[in-house]
C-alpha positions in Angstrom: -15.0 -11.9 1.7 -14.9 -14.2 4.7 -12.8 -13.8 7.8 -9.4 -12.1 7.3 -6.3 -13.8 8.6 -3.8 -11.3 10.1 -0.2 -11.7 11.2 1.4 -9.2 13.6 5.2 -8.6 13.3 6.5 -6.3 15.9 9.7 -6.4 18.0 8.0 -5.4 21.1 5.8 -8.1 23.0 3.8 -5.6 24.6 2.7 -4.0 21.3 1.9 -7.4 19.9 -0.3 -8.3 22.8 -2.0 -4.9 22.5 -2.8 -5.4 18.9 -4.0 -8.9 19.2 -6.5 -7.8 21.8 -7.6 -4.9 19.8 -8.0 -7.0 16.5 -9.9 -9.7 18.6 -12.7 -7.1 19.1 -13.4 -7.1 15.3 -15.9 -9.9 14.1 -14.0 -10.5 10.8 -10.4 -10.4 11.8 -8.4 -13.5 13.1 -4.8 -13.2 14.3 -2.9 -16.3 12.9 0.5 -15.6 14.1 3.0 -13.2 15.6 6.8 -12.3 14.6 9.5 -10.6 16.7 11.5 -9.6 13.7 11.5 -9.3 9.9 13.0 -12.7 9.1 10.4 -14.4 11.5 7.6 -12.6 9.8 8.6 -13.8 6.3 8.8 -17.4 7.9 5.5 -17.0 9.6 3.9 -15.9 6.4 5.0 -19.1 4.7 3.8 -21.3 7.5 0.4 -19.6 8.4 -0.6 -17.9 5.0 -2.2 -14.9 6.4 -4.2 -12.4 4.2 -2.6 -9.4 5.8 0.6 -8.7 7.7 0.7 -5.7 10.1 4.4 -4.9 9.8 6.5 -2.7 12.0 9.5 -1.0 10.3 12.4 -1.0 12.8 13.0 -4.5 13.7 16.3 -6.7 14.3 17.7 -9.0 12.0 15.7 -8.0 9.0 13.8 -4.5 9.0 10.3 -4.1 7.9 11.0 -2.7 4.6 13.1 -5.5 3.5 10.5 -8.0 5.1 7.8 -6.3 3.1 9.7 -6.7 -0.1 10.4 -10.4 0.5 6.6 -11.0 1.4 5.3 -9.4 -1.5 8.0 -11.0 -3.9 7.5 -14.5 -2.5 3.8 -14.6 -1.3 1.9 -12.1 -3.6 -1.3 -13.3 -2.1 -0.4 -11.8 1.1 -0.7 -8.0 1.6 1.2 -5.7 3.9 0.0 -2.8 6.1 2.7 -0.9 7.8 2.0 0.1 11.4 4.8 2.2 12.9 5.9 5.0 15.0 8.2 6.5 12.3 6.9 9.1 9.8 7.9 10.4 6.5 11.6 9.3 6.2 10.6 5.6 5.6 7.0 6.3 3.9 8.1 5.9 0.4 10.5 3.2 0.9 7.6 1.3 2.6 5.1 1.7 -0.1 7.7 1.1 -2.8 8.4 -2.2 -1.2 4.8 -3.1 -1.7 2.9 -2.2 1.4 -0.7 -1.5 0.7 -1.2 0.7 3.6 0.9 2.9 6.1 -0.4 3.8 9.5 1.2 5.4 12.6 0.6 3.5 15.9 -1.5 6.4 17.3 -4.1 5.8 14.5 -7.8 5.2 15.4 -9.0 1.7 15.8 -11.5 2.0 13.0 -9.0 3.3 10.7 -6.8 0.4 11.3 -9.6 -2.1 10.6 -10.5 -0.4 7.6 -7.1 -0.3 6.2 -6.5 -4.1 6.9 -10.0 -4.8 5.2 -9.0 -2.8 2.2 -5.6 -4.4 1.9 -7.3 -7.9 2.2 -9.4 -7.0 -0.9 -6.1 -5.8 -2.8 -6.9 -2.1 -2.3 -4.8 0.7 -0.8 -6.5 2.7 1.5 -4.2 5.7 2.2 -5.5 8.5 4.3 -5.3 12.0 3.1 -2.4 13.1 5.3 -0.5 10.0 4.0 -1.0 11.2 0.4 0.2 14.5 1.3 3.4 13.1 2.8 3.9 11.0 -0.5 3.6 14.1 -2.5 5.8 16.2 -0.2 8.5 13.3 0.0 8.5 13.1 -4.0 9.0 16.9 -4.2 11.7 16.8 -1.8 13.5 14.1 -3.8 13.3 16.0 -7.1 16.1 18.5 -8.1 16.0 21.5 -10.3 18.0 19.6 -12.7 15.7 16.7 -13.0 14.3 16.1 -16.6 11.4 14.0 -17.5 12.7 11.2 -19.7 11.3 10.5 -23.1 9.8 7.2 -23.9 12.6 4.7 -24.3 15.2 6.9 -22.7 15.5 5.8 -19.0 11.7 5.6 -18.4 11.2 3.4 -15.3 9.1 0.3 -15.5 5.6 0.6 -14.1 3.3 -2.3 -13.6 -0.3 -1.6 -13.0 -2.8 -4.2 -11.8 -5.6 -4.9 -14.3 -8.1 -3.0 -12.4 -5.7 0.0 -11.9 -5.4 0.1 -15.8 -9.1 0.0 -16.3 -9.4 3.0 -13.8 -6.7 4.9 -15.6 -8.1 4.4 -19.1 -11.5 5.6 -17.9 -9.9 8.5 -16.1 -8.1 9.3 -19.5 -11.6 9.4 -21.1 -12.3 12.2 -18.7 -14.8 10.2 -16.4 -15.2 11.5 -13.0 -14.7 9.1 -10.0 -18.3 8.5 -9.5 -18.8 7.5 -13.4 -15.7 5.3 -13.3 -17.0 3.4 -10.2 -20.5 2.9 -12.1 -18.7 1.7 -15.2 -16.6 -0.8 -13.3 -19.2 -1.8 -10.6 -17.2 -0.5 -7.7 -17.6 2.2 -5.2 -16.1 5.6 -5.4 -13.8 4.9 -2.3 -12.4 2.0 -4.2 -11.8 4.1 -7.4 -9.9 6.6 -5.2 -7.8 4.1 -3.7 -6.9 2.6 -7.2 -6.1 6.2 -8.2 -3.9 6.8 -5.1 -2.0 3.7 -6.1 -1.6 4.8 -9.6 -0.4 8.1 -8.5 2.3 6.5 -6.2 3.5 4.0 -9.0 3.7 6.9 -11.6 5.2 9.3 -9.2 2.6 12.1 -9.9 0.4 14.2 -7.8 -2.8 14.4 -9.7 -5.2 12.7 -12.3 -4.2 14.8 -15.1 -0.5 14.2 -14.4 -1.1 10.6 -14.2 -2.8 10.4 -17.6 -0.2 12.5 -19.2 2.7 10.3 -17.8 0.8 7.1 -18.5 0.5 8.3 -22.3 4.1 9.2 -22.3 4.8 5.7 -21.0 2.6 4.0 -23.6 0.3 2.7 -20.8 -2.9 3.9 -22.6 -2.5 1.8 -25.6 
């Protein structure tokens, strides 16, 4: 794709300045705007039409999670990457609101750039430690009395993208990551990103669990 348009949303001017300088070192990233709070971020998305928003979570007037939800609902062509100092307590909420990536502010420059690029392509590039945190958070949410609902009895609605559905169907056939990529004409890393997104949406920790839950929900028909 061409150059990626990025909006920076953070309530600290010094952080916005630093991020702008950092992003300007990348040949394919353009900063098209800045926002000091969540409400301003939503307005800036409407006026500037960025490909990706770098979104802080704790901001005045409208926090980053609410802003993320509004951006994804109103402007589905714009992706959101969370960049924050806060860890596990807000991780699941941000991803459920529609964020494509979740990074801490001490992340390496290349990881930041790669996550922005992946988000611009509609991919979720979640690092291994973030995936571990997602699983840990899901396990901590579960209680011993939790029961797996049967189809039609309180089963949550899950919406997969067409590509995620293709990946899931091939995974259900038993294809390996490499073979799924070859069949769909995409790289192994992209397949893994789609699988990570599927795990998150289905609230499962593994491929086998995803296939089992998808079958239970009627997603493999």
